[in-house]
LUMMI-132773 format. One record per residue (C-alpha): residue number from 1; residue in three letters; x, y, z. Coordinates in nm, 4 decimals. Layout:
(NUM; "ala"; (X; Y; Z))
...
***
This chain:
(1; "unk"; (-3.1626; -22.2027; 15.5941))
(2; "unk"; (-3.1434; -22.4232; 15.2848))
(3; "unk"; (-2.7666; -22.4520; 15.3249))
(4; "unk"; (-2.7991; -22.5438; 15.6950))
(5; "unk"; (-3.0697; -22.8012; 15.6190))
(6; "unk"; (-2.8631; -22.9711; 15.3475))
(7; "unk"; (-2.5435; -22.9499; 15.5516))
(8; "unk"; (-2.6864; -23.1108; 15.8649))
(9; "unk"; (-2.8729; -23.3726; 15.6609))
(10; "unk"; (-2.5425; -23.4677; 15.5002))
(11; "unk"; (-2.3736; -23.4626; 15.8411))
(12; "unk"; (-2.6390; -23.6937; 15.9847))
(13; "unk"; (-2.5945; -23.9339; 15.6926))
(14; "unk"; (-2.2163; -23.9362; 15.7396))
(15; "unk"; (-2.2525; -23.9860; 16.1152))
(16; "unk"; (-2.4924; -24.2767; 16.0649))
(17; "unk"; (-2.2591; -24.4352; 15.8103))
(18; "unk"; (-1.9657; -24.3910; 16.0497))
(19; "unk"; (-2.1582; -24.5561; 16.3333))
(20; "unk"; (-2.2648; -24.8495; 16.1165))
(21; "unk"; (-1.9096; -24.8899; 15.9855))
(22; "unk"; (-1.7675; -24.8891; 16.3399))
(23; "unk"; (-2.0219; -25.1453; 16.4620))
(24; "unk"; (-1.9611; -25.3630; 16.1556))
(25; "unk"; (-1.5873; -25.3496; 16.2211))
(26; "unk"; (-1.6378; -25.4454; 16.5877))
(27; "unk"; (-1.8674; -25.7287; 16.4819))
(28; "unk"; (-1.6120; -25.8688; 16.2362))
(29; "unk"; (-1.3352; -25.8334; 16.4950))
(30; "unk"; (-1.5419; -26.0189; 16.7535))
(31; "unk"; (-1.6283; -26.2947; 16.5063))
(32; "unk"; (-1.2587; -26.3353; 16.4198))
(33; "unk"; (-1.1616; -26.3491; 16.7896))
(34; "unk"; (-1.4393; -26.5959; 16.8602))
(35; "unk"; (-1.3268; -26.8213; 16.5729))
(36; "unk"; (-0.9683; -26.8136; 16.7020))
(37; "unk"; (-1.0700; -26.8928; 17.0589))
(38; "unk"; (-1.3148; -27.1632; 16.9482))
(39; "unk"; (-1.0588; -27.3400; 16.7277))
(40; "unk"; (-0.7907; -27.3183; 16.9972))
(41; "unk"; (-1.0298; -27.4494; 17.2610))
(42; "unk"; (-1.1426; -27.7361; 17.0362))
(43; "unk"; (-0.7807; -27.8387; 16.9792))
(44; "unk"; (-0.7061; -27.8286; 17.3534))
(45; "unk"; (-1.0149; -28.0370; 17.4241))
(46; "unk"; (-0.9021; -28.2873; 17.1628))
(47; "unk"; (-0.5650; -28.3139; 17.3375))
(48; "unk"; (-0.7312; -28.3602; 17.6787))
(49; "unk"; (-0.9661; -28.6200; 17.5355))
(50; "unk"; (-0.6708; -28.8221; 17.4071))
(51; "unk"; (-0.4863; -28.8098; 17.7383))
(52; "unk"; (-0.7735; -28.8863; 17.9783))
(53; "unk"; (-1.0081; -29.1775; 17.9448))
(54; "unk"; (-1.1775; -29.1184; 18.2805))
(55; "unk"; (-1.4874; -28.9015; 18.2270))
(56; "unk"; (-1.4732; -28.7361; 18.5698))
(57; "unk"; (-1.1084; -28.6411; 18.5285))
(58; "unk"; (-1.1860; -28.5164; 18.1775))
(59; "unk"; (-1.4649; -28.2908; 18.3073))
(60; "unk"; (-1.2343; -28.1469; 18.5726))
(61; "unk"; (-0.9685; -28.0802; 18.3092))
(62; "unk"; (-1.2275; -27.9047; 18.0926))
(63; "unk"; (-1.3278; -27.6890; 18.3879))
(64; "unk"; (-0.9633; -27.5970; 18.4554))
(65; "unk"; (-0.9029; -27.5259; 18.0853))
(66; "unk"; (-1.2114; -27.3095; 18.0583))
(67; "unk"; (-1.1130; -27.1184; 18.3704))
(68; "unk"; (-0.7662; -27.0522; 18.2275))
(69; "unk"; (-0.9182; -26.9220; 17.9043))
(70; "unk"; (-1.1562; -26.7052; 18.1034))
(71; "unk"; (-0.8778; -26.5502; 18.3147))
(72; "unk"; (-0.6533; -26.4920; 18.0147))
(73; "unk"; (-0.9115; -26.3197; 17.7953))
(74; "unk"; (-1.0727; -26.1270; 18.0797))
(75; "unk"; (-0.7722; -25.8956; 18.0659))
(76; "unk"; (-0.8902; -25.7909; 17.7175))
(77; "unk"; (-1.2506; -25.7237; 17.8312))
(78; "unk"; (-1.3654; -26.0595; 17.6920))
(79; "unk"; (-1.5795; -26.2909; 17.9019))
(80; "unk"; (-1.5875; -26.6628; 17.8169))
(81; "unk"; (-1.8202; -26.9321; 17.9409))
(82; "unk"; (-1.8251; -27.2974; 17.8305))
(83; "unk"; (-2.1613; -27.4677; 17.8595))
(84; "unk"; (-2.2289; -27.8389; 17.8158))
(85; "unk"; (-2.5585; -27.9052; 17.6390))
(86; "unk"; (-2.7310; -28.2276; 17.5546))
(87; "unk"; (-2.9430; -28.2718; 17.2462))
(88; "unk"; (-2.9574; -28.0573; 16.9400))
(89; "unk"; (-2.7255; -27.7571; 16.9321))
(90; "unk"; (-2.8426; -27.4072; 16.8563))
(91; "unk"; (-2.6962; -27.2344; 16.5528))
(92; "unk"; (-2.4409; -26.9563; 16.5755))
(93; "unk"; (-2.5924; -26.6483; 16.7464))
(94; "unk"; (-2.4455; -26.2965; 16.7437))
(95; "unk"; (-2.6212; -25.9938; 16.8910))
(96; "unk"; (-2.5582; -25.6618; 17.0632))
(97; "unk"; (-2.6620; -25.6299; 17.4239))
(98; "unk"; (-2.6545; -25.3678; 17.6981))
(99; "unk"; (-2.6072; -25.4833; 18.0573))
(100; "unk"; (-2.5305; -25.2781; 18.3695))
(101; "unk"; (-2.4598; -24.9718; 18.1564))
(102; "unk"; (-2.2146; -25.1613; 17.9382))
(103; "unk"; (-2.2439; -25.2314; 17.5662))
(104; "unk"; (-2.1648; -25.5920; 17.4810))
(105; "unk"; (-2.1261; -25.8101; 17.1737))
(106; "unk"; (-2.2383; -26.1627; 17.2504))
(107; "unk"; (-2.1694; -26.4753; 17.0464))
(108; "unk"; (-2.2925; -26.8230; 17.1321))
(109; "unk"; (-2.2146; -27.1276; 16.9165))
(110; "unk"; (-2.1194; -27.4944; 16.9527))
(111; "unk"; (-1.7592; -27.6007; 16.9223))
(112; "unk"; (-1.6516; -27.7737; 16.6040))
(113; "unk"; (-1.5781; -28.1364; 16.5579))
(114; "unk"; (-1.6585; -28.4009; 16.8145))
(115; "unk"; (-1.7247; -28.1419; 17.0851))
(116; "unk"; (-2.0443; -28.0035; 16.9362))
(117; "unk"; (-2.2279; -28.0571; 17.2659))
(118; "unk"; (-2.0103; -27.7884; 17.4237))
(119; "unk"; (-2.1153; -27.4278; 17.3653))
(120; "unk"; (-1.8719; -27.1390; 17.3896))
(121; "unk"; (-2.0392; -26.8181; 17.5085))
(122; "unk"; (-1.8400; -26.5086; 17.4128))
(123; "unk"; (-1.9031; -26.1578; 17.5493))
(124; "unk"; (-1.6890; -25.8607; 17.4454))
(125; "unk"; (-1.7190; -25.5245; 17.6190))
(126; "unk"; (-1.7333; -25.2482; 17.3512))
(127; "unk"; (-1.8383; -24.9688; 17.5858))
(128; "unk"; (-1.5103; -24.7851; 17.5397))
(129; "unk"; (-1.5446; -24.8036; 17.1634))
(130; "unk"; (-1.8983; -24.6661; 17.1814))
(131; "unk"; (-1.7835; -24.3836; 17.4122))
(132; "unk"; (-1.5002; -24.2937; 17.1755))
(133; "unk"; (-1.7376; -24.3030; 16.8810))
(134; "unk"; (-1.9831; -24.0782; 17.0640))
(135; "unk"; (-1.6977; -23.8428; 17.1542))
(136; "unk"; (-1.5926; -23.8216; 16.7903))
(137; "unk"; (-1.9524; -23.7533; 16.6851))
(138; "unk"; (-1.9852; -23.4774; 16.9467))
(139; "unk"; (-1.6637; -23.3139; 16.8260))
(140; "unk"; (-1.7850; -23.3464; 16.4683))
(141; "unk"; (-2.1175; -23.1880; 16.5660))
(142; "unk"; (-1.9465; -22.8939; 16.7393))
(143; "unk"; (-1.7213; -22.8374; 16.4394))
(144; "unk"; (-2.0236; -22.8582; 16.2087))
(145; "unk"; (-2.2203; -22.6065; 16.4169))
(146; "unk"; (-1.9288; -22.3619; 16.4209))
(147; "unk"; (-1.8675; -22.4141; 16.0502))
(148; "unk"; (-2.2357; -22.3692; 15.9656))
(149; "unk"; (-2.2572; -22.0447; 16.1650))
(150; "unk"; (-1.9477; -21.8992; 15.9995))
(151; "unk"; (-2.0562; -22.0163; 15.6543))
(152; "unk"; (-2.4136; -21.8938; 15.7026))
(153; "unk"; (-2.2890; -21.5465; 15.7995))
(154; "unk"; (-2.0500; -21.5448; 15.5029))
(155; "unk"; (-2.3275; -21.6543; 15.2667))
(156; "unk"; (-2.5583; -21.3865; 15.4077))
(157; "unk"; (-2.2958; -21.1169; 15.3489))
(158; "unk"; (-2.2175; -21.2457; 14.9988))
(159; "unk"; (-2.5828; -21.2789; 14.8962))
(160; "unk"; (-2.6613; -20.9355; 15.0404))
(161; "unk"; (-2.3813; -20.7902; 14.8296))
(162; "unk"; (-2.5070; -20.9742; 14.5228))
(163; "unk"; (-2.8731; -20.8771; 14.5610))
(164; "unk"; (-2.8137; -20.5175; 14.6761))
(165; "unk"; (-2.7871; -20.3878; 14.3148))
(166; "unk"; (-3.1112; -20.5707; 14.2353))
(167; "unk"; (-3.2756; -20.3881; 14.5266))
(168; "unk"; (-3.1445; -20.0603; 14.3810))
(169; "unk"; (-3.2912; -20.1528; 14.0419))
(170; "unk"; (-3.6233; -20.2410; 14.2044))
(171; "unk"; (-3.6325; -19.9114; 14.3939))
(172; "unk"; (-3.5517; -19.7145; 14.0782))
(173; "unk"; (-3.8240; -19.9037; 13.8892))
(174; "unk"; (-4.0813; -19.8089; 14.1524))
(175; "unk"; (-3.9784; -19.4420; 14.1276))
(176; "unk"; (-4.0084; -19.4469; 13.7479))
(177; "unk"; (-4.3485; -19.6146; 13.7782))
(178; "unk"; (-4.4489; -19.3307; 14.0133))
(179; "unk"; (-4.3604; -19.0714; 13.7470))
(180; "unk"; (-3.9981; -18.9837; 13.8309))
(181; "unk"; (-3.8622; -19.0470; 13.4810))
(182; "unk"; (-3.5285; -18.8794; 13.5542))
(183; "unk"; (-3.4345; -19.1531; 13.8041))
(184; "unk"; (-3.1051; -19.3295; 13.7232))
(185; "unk"; (-2.8960; -19.6115; 13.8750))
(186; "unk"; (-2.5372; -19.5589; 13.9864))
(187; "unk"; (-2.3422; -19.8892; 13.9936))
(188; "unk"; (-1.9676; -19.8838; 13.9390))
(189; "unk"; (-1.7586; -20.1634; 13.7958))
(190; "unk"; (-1.7354; -20.3724; 13.4812))
(191; "unk"; (-1.9302; -20.6798; 13.5839))
(192; "unk"; (-2.2696; -20.8040; 13.4670))
(193; "unk"; (-2.4569; -20.5924; 13.7223))
(194; "unk"; (-2.2860; -20.2744; 13.6025))
(195; "unk"; (-2.3731; -20.3677; 13.2435))
(196; "unk"; (-2.7334; -20.4291; 13.3490))
(197; "unk"; (-2.7409; -20.0897; 13.5244))
(198; "unk"; (-2.6122; -19.9197; 13.2080))
(199; "unk"; (-2.8799; -20.0906; 12.9982))
(200; "unk"; (-3.1409; -19.9927; 13.2559))
(201; "unk"; (-3.0277; -19.6279; 13.2467))
(202; "unk"; (-3.0462; -19.6279; 12.8655))
(203; "unk"; (-3.3958; -19.7733; 12.8892))
(204; "unk"; (-3.4972; -19.5084; 13.1440))
(205; "unk"; (-3.3517; -19.2312; 12.9243))
(206; "unk"; (-3.5443; -19.3601; 12.6234))
(207; "unk"; (-3.8635; -19.3787; 12.8310))
(208; "unk"; (-3.8095; -19.0223; 12.9519))
(209; "unk"; (-3.7488; -18.9086; 12.5932))
(210; "unk"; (-4.0662; -19.0760; 12.4702))
(211; "unk"; (-4.2658; -18.9332; 12.7607))
(212; "unk"; (-4.1387; -18.5823; 12.6795))
(213; "unk"; (-4.2235; -18.6322; 12.3131))
(214; "unk"; (-4.5711; -18.7508; 12.4041))
(215; "unk"; (-4.6188; -18.4563; 12.6374))
(216; "unk"; (-4.4988; -18.2138; 12.3683))
(217; "unk"; (-4.7216; -18.3774; 12.1105))
(218; "unk"; (-5.0175; -18.3606; 12.3461))
(219; "unk"; (-4.9473; -17.9908; 12.4073))
(220; "unk"; (-4.9263; -17.9261; 12.0342))
(221; "unk"; (-5.2508; -18.1111; 11.9753))
(222; "unk"; (-5.4220; -17.9109; 12.2475))
(223; "unk"; (-5.2838; -17.5870; 12.1004))
(224; "unk"; (-5.4062; -17.6941; 11.7571))
(225; "unk"; (-5.7520; -17.7766; 11.8903))
(226; "unk"; (-5.7704; -17.4397; 12.0658))
(227; "unk"; (-5.6658; -17.2501; 11.7514))
(228; "unk"; (-5.8977; -17.4571; 11.5336))
(229; "unk"; (-6.1910; -17.3882; 11.7625))
(230; "unk"; (-6.1110; -17.0176; 11.7544))
(231; "unk"; (-6.0607; -17.0218; 11.3771))
(232; "unk"; (-6.3848; -17.2076; 11.3004))
(233; "unk"; (-6.5826; -16.9875; 11.5369))
(234; "unk"; (-6.5240; -16.6732; 11.3273))
(235; "unk"; (-6.6881; -16.7958; 11.0011))
(236; "unk"; (-6.9637; -16.9680; 11.1950))
(237; "unk"; (-7.0413; -16.6419; 11.3723))
(238; "unk"; (-7.0476; -16.4599; 11.0392))
(239; "unk"; (-7.2733; -16.7207; 10.8795))
(240; "unk"; (-7.5084; -16.7160; 11.1759))
(241; "unk"; (-7.5121; -16.3332; 11.1846))
(242; "unk"; (-7.5853; -16.2883; 10.8116))
(243; "unk"; (-7.8500; -16.5640; 10.8203))
(244; "unk"; (-8.0218; -16.4007; 11.1165))
(245; "unk"; (-7.9971; -16.0590; 10.9459))
(246; "unk"; (-8.1579; -16.1950; 10.6301))
(247; "unk"; (-8.4349; -16.3582; 10.8341))
(248; "unk"; (-8.5343; -16.0565; 11.0429))
(249; "unk"; (-8.4555; -15.7569; 10.8222))
(250; "unk"; (-8.6493; -15.6435; 10.5165))
(251; "unk"; (-8.3884; -15.6602; 10.2495))
(252; "unk"; (-8.3870; -15.5777; 9.8901))
(253; "unk"; (-8.2815; -15.8145; 9.6220))
(254; "unk"; (-7.9361; -15.6625; 9.5993))
(255; "unk"; (-7.8798; -15.6882; 9.9767))
(256; "unk"; (-8.0014; -16.0491; 9.9784))
(257; "unk"; (-7.7560; -16.1378; 9.7032))
(258; "unk"; (-7.4741; -15.9593; 9.8866))
(259; "unk"; (-7.5540; -16.1341; 10.2192))
(260; "unk"; (-7.5803; -16.4741; 10.0489))
(261; "unk"; (-7.2437; -16.4142; 9.8827))
(262; "unk"; (-7.0864; -16.3378; 10.2192))
(263; "unk"; (-7.2330; -16.6584; 10.3626))
(264; "unk"; (-7.0964; -16.8539; 10.0648))
(265; "unk"; (-6.7515; -16.6972; 10.1194))
(266; "unk"; (-6.7459; -16.8007; 10.4844))
(267; "unk"; (-6.8672; -17.1524; 10.3940))
(268; "unk"; (-6.5925; -17.1778; 10.1313))
(269; "unk"; (-6.3417; -17.0679; 10.3933))
(270; "unk"; (-6.4589; -17.3454; 10.6311))
(271; "unk"; (-6.4418; -17.5926; 10.3433))
(272; "unk"; (-6.0791; -17.4935; 10.2812))
(273; "unk"; (-6.0024; -17.5553; 10.6497))
(274; "unk"; (-6.1658; -17.8980; 10.6212))
(275; "unk"; (-5.9620; -17.9786; 10.3093))
(276; "unk"; (-5.6444; -17.8693; 10.4868))
(277; "unk"; (-5.7207; -18.0993; 10.7823))
(278; "unk"; (-5.7860; -18.3899; 10.5453))
(279; "unk"; (-5.4586; -18.3235; 10.3598))
(280; "unk"; (-5.2696; -18.3052; 10.6901))
(281; "unk"; (-5.4197; -18.6421; 10.7949))
(282; "unk"; (-5.3123; -18.7995; 10.4671))
(283; "unk"; (-4.9582; -18.6640; 10.5098))
(284; "unk"; (-4.9284; -18.8118; 10.8583))
(285; "unk"; (-5.0388; -19.1528; 10.7294))
(286; "unk"; (-4.7859; -19.1464; 10.4432))
(287; "unk"; (-4.4199; -19.1706; 10.5683))
(288; "unk"; (-4.2826; -19.0712; 10.2283))
(289; "unk"; (-4.4578; -18.7316; 10.2453))
(290; "unk"; (-4.3881; -18.6411; 10.6077))
(291; "unk"; (-4.1054; -18.4125; 10.5041))
(292; "unk"; (-4.3523; -18.1634; 10.3560))
(293; "unk"; (-4.3659; -17.8483; 10.5610))
(294; "unk"; (-4.6777; -17.7191; 10.7260))
(295; "unk"; (-4.6647; -17.4026; 10.5148))
(296; "unk"; (-4.6996; -17.6121; 10.1983))
(297; "unk"; (-5.0153; -17.7631; 10.3406))
(298; "unk"; (-5.1384; -17.4289; 10.4526))
(299; "unk"; (-5.0900; -17.2908; 10.1031))
(300; "unk"; (-5.4011; -17.4825; 10.0142))
(301; "unk"; (-5.6003; -17.2656; 10.2514))
(302; "unk"; (-5.6481; -16.8990; 10.3097))
(303; "unk"; (-5.3758; -16.6931; 10.4777))
(304; "unk"; (-5.5945; -16.6451; 10.7826))
(305; "unk"; (-5.6133; -17.0257; 10.8418))
(306; "unk"; (-5.2360; -17.0766; 10.8027))
(307; "unk"; (-5.1528; -16.9559; 11.1503))
(308; "unk"; (-5.3984; -17.1925; 11.3155))
(309; "unk"; (-5.2848; -17.4967; 11.1155))
***
């Protein structure tokens, strides 16, 4: 639509310029013809004025001369009329006129020299020129319409081919956003779009890799939490059981000492688990020590806690 708008705007500008140029050319041609006829008529009137001293005979000769001019130029679609005016003469007038379906250029001006009281009225029929100009514009319009249709279809096909890979990229992006991280783009060739598709596929592969790593890490964390909960439950149960036993049962001094020692052992075991978790956190925050194996960390704890950590 943008192409058609610009194209027809340019065509309208060219057509308007062509029309103005044609009318300007016709105007200059008419002015040149009028100047030639006016000068020739003024010379003939000067000759008649020198031959005839009788005013009546002179007027008749002017009428005959004007009639001869009129008949001669009428063959070229030019109408002439000589008008005798008294008083001040009007300046040179040129204008376009339409009469009886015909387009005319009219010029009215006084003759030069001593015959300034005679006005020569000039009318040139330019209907045929206007018809030919309109015919040329119609042909130009038909050619422009046909050209615009063909070009618009070609542009549509070309732009569809250009933007089709972008539609494929957009569709693949929506699928990846929906969770299909294994989606890839298949574009053949060695152009910029193929290079973009390759970069996009590398990006999608990296995203899929990171998603799998995150999922695996989340699974490991959940497994660790489950094992830790199970591991911490055992000493807590023992501590709670021995504490309840000491509270409700009548124990001797030796049994109290033994039960308290068992509670201290389980508390020490939980403290070792806490120290192991703290050490593991410090290792994760220190890149230089990440190469340490989990068994080295677990060596700080009891053998029973090693499996859970």
